[in-house]
DRENPASE-639640 format. One line per 3 residues: their letters; for each residue x negated, y negated, z of N, C-alpha, C. Coordinates in pm, 1 decimal, padded with zeros to 6 digits. Each point is the difference from the previous one (the first is absolute). Layout:
REM DRENPASE-639640
A> X/Y/Z/X/Y/Z/X/Y/Z; ...
//
This chain:
REM DRENPASE-639640
XXX> -03107.9/00547.4/00243.3/00116.4/00149.3/00037.5/-00081.7/00087.0/-00119.0; -00013.1/00059.6/-00030.9/-00030.2/00112.3/-00110.1/00117.1/00025.6/-00084.7; 00010.5/00057.7/-00154.2/00093.0/-00016.0/-00015.5/00143.6/-00058.4/-00023.5
XXX> -00030.4/-00104.6/00065.7/00101.5/-00056.3/00004.6/-00030.1/-00139.7/-00096.7; 00129.8/-00015.8/-00099.6/-00099.4/-00195.7/-00102.8/00176.2/-00036.4/00023.2; -00106.5/-00132.8/-00022.0/00120.3/-00065.6/00043.8/00008.7/-00121.8/-00163.8
XXX> 00146.7/-00048.6/00041.2/00023.0/-00038.7/-00161.8/-00049.3/-00163.1/00073.4; 00052.6/-00090.5/-00199.8/-00076.5/-00124.0/00008.7/00081.7/-00097.2/00091.6; 00123.6/00066.3/00066.4/00118.8/-00087.7/00027.0/-00068.8/00052.1/00199.2
XXX> -00027.2/00093.3/-00017.8/-00059.2/00080.1/00180.9/-00080.5/-00061.7/00018.6; -00152.9/-00040.5/-00073.4/-00093.3/-00070.0/00025.4/00019.4/-00194.6/00046.5; 00102.8/-00003.6/-00132.2/-00007.4/-00168.0/00047.6/00079.9/00049.2/00228.6
XXX> 00065.1/00054.7/-00019.6/00060.6/00008.8/00140.0/-00160.0/00033.0/00111.2; -00079.1/00105.8/-00002.8/-00056.2/00023.7/00021.6/-00088.9/-00091.1/-00002.1; -00083.6/-00112.7/-00036.9/-00052.0/-00149.9/-00025.8/00030.9/-00102.4/00120.0
XXX> 00145.4/00006.5/-00082.9/00071.7/-00149.0/00124.3/00013.0/00067.3/00121.2; 00012.6/00078.9/-00046.9/00039.7/00125.8/00233.3/-00148.9/-00066.3/00076.8; -00116.8/00026.0/-00100.7/-00126.3/00006.1/00100.1/-00048.0/-00143.9/00015.2
XXX> 00049.7/-00120.2/-00156.6/-00073.7/-00109.7/00048.3/00119.3/-00073.3/00066.4; 00093.2/00023.0/00080.8/00085.3/-00038.6/00066.3/-00045.6/00040.4/00148.5; -00032.1/00132.6/00014.4/00006.0/00100.6/00127.6/-00173.8/-00007.1/00020.2
XXX> -00096.1/00028.9/-00103.7/-00185.9/00055.4/-00022.5/00062.9/00105.4/00084.0; 00103.8/00103.5/-00026.6/00003.3/00154.1/00030.5/00008.3/00034.1/-00109.9; -00119.6/00131.1/00055.2/-00005.0/00125.2/-00110.3/00160.3/00090.8/-00038.7
XXX> 00009.1/-00026.9/-00155.7/00193.9/00136.7/-00007.3/-00101.5/00125.5/-00049.0; 00072.0/00056.7/00057.5/-00020.1/00167.3/-00039.4/00099.7/-00005.4/-00073.9; 00080.9/-00027.2/-00051.0/00154.5/00062.4/-00096.5/00106.0/-00115.1/00003.8
XXX> 00012.6/00000.7/-00069.8/00108.1/-00081.3/-00075.5/00142.4/00019.3/-00066.3; 00070.4/00015.1/00030.4/00108.6/00020.9/-00061.7/00153.5/-00030.9/-00030.1; -00035.4/-00075.2/-00163.0/00141.3/-00056.5/-00037.5/00122.7/-00030.7/-00007.4
XXX> 00090.6/00045.7/00074.6/00172.5/00034.0/-00019.5/00060.7/-00105.0/00002.3; 00019.5/00060.3/-00212.8/00069.4/-00199.5/-00049.7/00158.3/00047.8/-00001.9; 00057.3/00099.1/00039.6/00132.0/00044.4/00089.8/00038.4/-00071.9/00097.8
XXX> -00040.9/00011.3/00101.9/00022.0/-00024.9/00138.4/-00104.7/-00168.7/-00027.9; -00058.5/-00072.8/-00006.4/-00068.9/-00094.0/-00065.7/-00117.9/-00043.4/00135.0; -00061.4/00165.3/-00016.1/-00124.2/-00030.3/00146.8/-00111.6/00042.0/-00105.5
XXX> -00066.0/-00077.0/00082.3/-00159.1/00083.7/-00011.1/-00071.5/00018.7/00145.8; -00034.8/00182.4/00009.0/-00054.0/00073.5/00144.3/-00164.7/00008.8/-00056.9; -00046.5/-00054.1/00074.7/-00135.1/00020.3/00031.9/-00050.9/00068.5/00150.4
XXX> -00106.7/00113.4/-00048.7/-00060.7/00055.3/00079.4/-00061.5/-00030.1/00062.0; -00033.9/-00084.6/00101.3/-00171.2/-00079.0/00026.6/-00084.1/00158.2/00080.9; -00177.4/-00082.7/00084.3/-00084.1/00100.9/00022.5/00066.6/-00010.3/00148.5
XXX> -00051.8/00062.8/00046.1/00041.7/00122.5/00164.7/-00069.0/-00139.5/00081.5; 00127.2/-00000.2/00118.9/-00011.6/-00182.1/00074.0/-00035.4/-00130.8/-00077.4; 00038.7/-00017.5/-00125.5/00049.2/-00152.9/-00023.8/00134.4/-00060.0/-00048.4
XXX> 00102.0/00102.2/00056.5/00109.3/-00018.7/-00039.7/00017.7/-00200.6/00064.6; 00049.7/00025.6/00195.9/-00015.9/-00112.1/-00043.3/-00067.4/-00147.1/-00025.8; -00107.7/00057.5/-00048.4/-00119.0/-00142.6/-00058.0/00109.7/00013.1/-00117.8
XXX> 00044.7/00074.1/-00131.5/00054.8/-00007.8/-00161.0/00164.7/-00013.3/00104.4; 00014.7/-00018.4/00068.5/00162.3/-00059.2/00066.6/00006.9/-00163.6/00021.6; -00097.4/00005.7/00061.7/-00042.2/-00179.7/00068.0/00060.8/-00003.5/00097.8
XXX> -00050.6/-00158.4/00040.4/00117.6/-00009.6/00185.1/00091.2/-00013.7/-00073.7; 00113.1/00039.5/00103.7/00096.3/00012.9/-00002.3/00090.4/-00025.4/-00166.5; -00088.3/00130.9/-00070.0/00059.6/00014.0/-00155.5/-00010.7/-00072.1/-00073.7
XXX> -00066.5/-00125.2/00036.7/-00108.1/-00141.2/-00059.9/-00009.1/00075.2/-00199.1; -00076.7/00092.6/00023.8/-00049.5/-00016.8/-00190.6/00101.5/00129.0/-00026.3; 00139.5/00097.2/00074.4/00038.8/00061.7/-00102.1/00070.2/-00128.2/-00086.4
XXX> 00076.7/-00124.3/00143.8/00051.2/-00054.6/-00068.3/-00035.1/-00072.0/-00138.0; -00159.5/-00075.1/00035.0/-00041.1/-00011.9/-00122.5/00023.5/00032.3/-00107.8; -00001.9/00180.4/-00021.0/-00014.4/00052.3/-00093.8/00078.1/00009.0/-00110.3
XXX> 00166.8/-00025.5/00115.7/00063.4/00055.9/-00030.5/00070.7/-00087.2/-00060.0; -00053.1/-00134.5/00037.8/00109.0/-00162.1/-00037.1/-00141.0/-00017.4/-00144.4; -00121.9/00048.1/-00008.1/-00057.4/-00017.5/-00188.2/00062.6/00095.5/-00071.5
XXX> 00035.5/00145.5/00064.8/00054.6/00070.4/-00079.6/00119.9/00050.2/-00046.2; 00054.4/-00102.7/00140.4/00183.1/00143.6/-00043.3/00051.8/00120.2/00005.8; -00136.2/00070.2/00032.3/00014.7/00114.7/00017.6/00024.1/-00003.2/00137.6
XXX> 00028.5/00156.3/00120.7/-00024.6/00010.3/00115.4/-00160.1/00105.0/-00006.4; -00034.2/-00056.2/00154.4/-00096.6/00047.3/-00015.6/-00006.3/00132.6/00157.2; -00062.3/00142.6/-00026.7/00053.0/00028.2/00076.7/-00132.4/00086.3/00027.3
XXX> -00101.3/-00034.6/00106.3/-00117.0/00003.4/00052.7/00023.5/00203.2/00083.2; -00093.2/00083.7/-00036.9/-00060.0/00132.8/00040.5/-00120.7/00032.9/00024.5; -00056.5/00005.1/00184.7/-00137.4/00022.5/00008.6/-00047.9/00149.0/-00052.0
XXX> -00105.2/00083.9/-00037.0/00034.9/00079.7/-00035.7/-00049.7/00066.4/00107.8; -00044.6/00098.2/00014.1/-00064.1/00127.9/00072.3/-00079.1/00128.0/-00067.1; -00067.1/00076.1/00044.1/00010.0/00123.3/-00070.9/00056.2/00103.2/00031.5
XXX> 00054.3/-00018.7/00131.3/00062.5/00082.1/00113.4/00190.6/-00001.1/-00110.6; 00025.9/00135.2/-00023.9/00123.4/-00055.3/-00072.0/00093.0/-00015.6/00108.9; -00000.7/00033.6/00078.0/00084.7/-00020.1/00130.8/-00008.6/-00212.0/00071.6
XXX> -00105.0/-00027.7/00018.1/00001.3/-00141.1/00003.1/00017.6/-00075.1/-00128.7; 00000.1/00055.7/-00080.3/00038.1/-00068.1/-00147.6/00112.8/-00033.6/-00018.7; 00102.6/00090.6/00038.3/00159.4/-00013.9/00017.9/00017.9/-00072.7/00090.1
XXX> -00063.9/00010.2/00131.2/00035.4/-00110.3/00112.0/-00034.5/-00134.6/-00056.7; -00094.9/00014.7/-00081.2/-00023.5/-00170.2/-00015.7/00129.9/-00023.4/-00131.3; 00024.0/00072.3/-00094.6/00079.2/-00013.4/-00126.8/00135.5/-00050.2/00049.4
XXX> 00056.2/00090.9/00140.1/00168.9/-00033.3/00047.1/-00053.0/-00094.6/00204.4; -00122.3/-00066.5/-00023.2/-00075.6/-00088.5/00106.8/00155.3/-00062.0/00089.7; 00073.8/-00048.9/-00111.6/00123.2/-00080.6/00095.1/00116.1/00081.4/00046.9
XXX> 00002.6/00129.5/-00080.1/00116.4/00076.6/00089.4/-00001.0/00088.2/00067.2; -00112.8/-00035.7/00148.6/-00044.0/00107.6/00091.0/00017.5/00156.3/00025.1; -00122.0/00021.7/-00086.9/-00014.4/00115.2/-00021.5/-00068.7/00096.1/00121.5
XXX> 00116.5/00111.6/00034.3/-00013.6/00060.8/00138.8/-00114.6/00095.3/-00037.2; 00016.5/00073.6/-00095.2/-00106.2/00118.7/-00059.3/00040.4/00070.4/-00167.2; -00194.9/00044.6/-00039.4/-00031.4/-00001.2/-00098.6/00017.6/00153.5/00024.7
XXX> 00071.7/00085.6/-00113.4/-00068.7/00169.7/00025.0/-00047.1/00014.2/-00212.6; -00115.3/00030.8/-00005.1/00012.9/00071.7/-00111.1/-00060.5/00145.2/-00015.7; 00117.7/00079.6/-00024.5/-00012.0/00114.4/-00100.9/-00032.8/00083.3/-00090.8
XXX> -00101.1/00069.6/00018.3/-00018.2/00026.2/-00195.5/00125.8/00156.2/00028.5; -00007.5/00058.1/-00096.1/00125.8/00048.0/-00020.8/-00061.7/00121.1/-00083.3; 00014.3/00135.2/00036.3/-00062.8/00137.3/-00121.5/00030.9/-00049.8/-00051.0
XXX> 00012.4/-00091.7/-00130.1/00001.1/00023.7/-00135.7/-00112.2/-00101.1/-00016.6; -00064.3/-00039.5/00102.7/-00117.0/-00101.1/-00046.1/00002.4/-00129.2/00022.1; 00147.7/-00062.7/-00034.1/00042.0/-00090.2/00050.7/00021.1/-00108.5/00131.7
XXX> -00062.9/-00088.8/-00006.5/00014.4/-00111.9/00111.8/00139.2/-00102.2/00008.9; 00022.1/00033.7/00113.2/00081.1/-00141.5/00065.7/00014.0/-00022.8/00109.6; 00093.3/-00082.0/-00037.3/-00069.5/-00060.6/00197.2/00161.1/-00089.7/00072.7
XXX> 00013.1/00035.8/00045.8/00174.0/-00101.3/00057.6/-00069.6/-00134.9/00134.5; 00131.5/-00048.3/00030.6/-00010.1/-00142.6/00059.6/00030.0/-00009.5/00084.0; 00006.0/00012.6/00121.7/00108.3/-00014.2/00062.1/00030.7/-00175.3/00061.6
XXX> 00085.9/-00049.7/-00003.6/00020.2/-00170.4/00023.9/00083.6/-00024.2/00121.4; 00007.1/-00119.2/00082.8/00063.2/00022.5/00051.7/00154.7/-00047.9/-00073.3; 00126.2/00059.5/00055.2/00103.0/-00007.1/-00079.3/00058.9/-00168.7/-00043.1
XXX> -00055.4/-00034.7/00126.6/00083.0/-00169.6/-00041.7/-00123.7/-00063.5/-00140.1; -00092.6/00103.5/-00029.7/-00085.1/-00132.0/-00098.9/-00016.4/00126.7/-00136.3; 00160.3/00072.2/00019.3/-00056.8/00107.5/-00101.0/00097.7/-00074.9/-00230.9
XXX> 00013.5/-00095.6/00092.5/00087.0/-00082.2/-00118.7/-00149.6/-00069.9/-00114.6; -00082.4/-00015.6/00109.8/-00130.8/-00095.0/-00051.6/-00058.3/00091.5/-00053.4; -00066.7/00133.8/00055.5/-00053.4/00058.2/00009.8/00013.6/00035.7/-00183.4
XXX> 00150.2/00074.3/-00003.1/00012.9/00065.2/-00137.4/00044.5/-00139.3/-00117.8; 00015.9/-00124.5/00051.3/-00019.7/-00156.8/-00072.4/00169.5/00030.8/-00086.3; 00071.4/-00120.0/-00057.0/00061.7/-00039.4/-00098.7/00009.3/00165.0/-00081.3
XXX> 00108.4/00022.9/-00025.2/00021.2/00133.8/-00101.8/-00152.9/00067.5/-00018.6; -00032.4/00063.0/00141.2/-00117.9/00060.8/00000.1/-00153.0/-00039.2/-00080.7; 00033.3/-00092.8/00001.9/-00138.3/-00078.2/-00093.5/-00144.6/00021.0/00109.3
XXX> -00000.2/-00012.7/00106.6/-00135.1/00001.7/00103.9/-00034.8/00128.7/-00012.6; 00122.0/00127.3/00009.6/-00015.2/00146.9/00031.4/-00072.0/00003.7/-00151.4; 00058.6/-00015.2/-00087.2/-00072.9/00034.8/-00152.7/-00107.5/-00072.3/00009.3
XXX> -00001.9/-00155.8/-00009.6/-00206.9/-00036.9/00063.0/-00071.8/00095.2/00107.4; 00035.6/00042.5/00073.0/-00060.8/00115.9/00062.8/-00071.8/00144.3/-00011.0; 00122.1/00007.7/-00075.5/-00049.7/00146.6/-00122.5/-00065.6/-00025.2/-00110.7
XXX> -00000.6/-00094.3/-00043.4/-00110.7/-00057.4/-00134.9/-00083.9/-00004.4/00057.4; -00033.0/-00086.5/00120.7/-00142.3/-00004.1/00087.7/-00081.0/00139.1/-00012.1; 00101.7/00081.8/00098.6/-00069.7/00041.2/00013.2/-00018.9/00174.5/-00059.4
XXX> 00080.5/-00049.6/-00140.4/-00002.8/00148.4/-00089.5/-00181.6/-00074.1/-00099.5; 00030.3/-00142.1/00011.5/-00193.0/-00040.8/-00083.7/-00067.7/00013.9/00113.1; -00019.1/00029.9/00107.0/-00078.1/-00023.8/00100.2/-00103.5/00096.1/00055.6
XXX> 00138.5/00120.6/00033.7/00019.4/00061.0/00059.4/00048.7/00147.3/-00036.3; 00013.1/00029.6/-00186.3/00069.5/00106.2/-00049.3/00150.2/00073.0/00100.2; 00027.1/-00074.8/00091.7/00124.0/00077.0/00044.0/00052.8/-00024.9/-00042.9
XXX> 00134.7/00117.8/00023.0/00105.7/-00010.7/-00139.4/00126.8/-00069.7/00059.2; 00050.9/-00016.5/00129.1/00051.5/-00073.2/00041.6/00000.2/-00101.2/00095.1; 00110.6/-00022.0/00072.6/-00033.6/-00065.5/00147.1/00178.7/-00075.4/00004.6
XXX> 00033.1/00096.6/00152.6/00121.2/-00063.0/00052.8/-00042.6/-00096.3/00099.9; 00164.6/-00082.3/-00013.6/-00037.0/-00072.6/00131.0/00172.7/00043.4/00084.6; -00027.8/00031.5/00123.5/00113.9/00042.9/00071.8/-00012.1/-00085.9/00135.4
//
């Protein structure tokens, strides 16, 4: 990903992940506060990254003591949002360019899954906002 520089720690997680899964990592964010590693993988490779019945993720978590979250990349911002909120049953994503030139997105999720989409203390929503700004220069993402 042009313009993204990895820290030594992120590089170590990428190397570990790629050696376990044989999947190419596009991006890695180490969230020390929540003890998690967020990995963005090439389109079409999320299933292989996760492994049968989550085997790869479990192995990585045992080896590192951190929680691993895998998101499948997409050039399409609406699809990327759906991928990032995969377990939350996204009904619709609306992307709007405001008159001030800033782009925002609204993701409508099944009300029963809103808690999953937002995450504990809003951390999934924050992760999504961070990634959308990083990849698509999107100003804000709301989950409704």
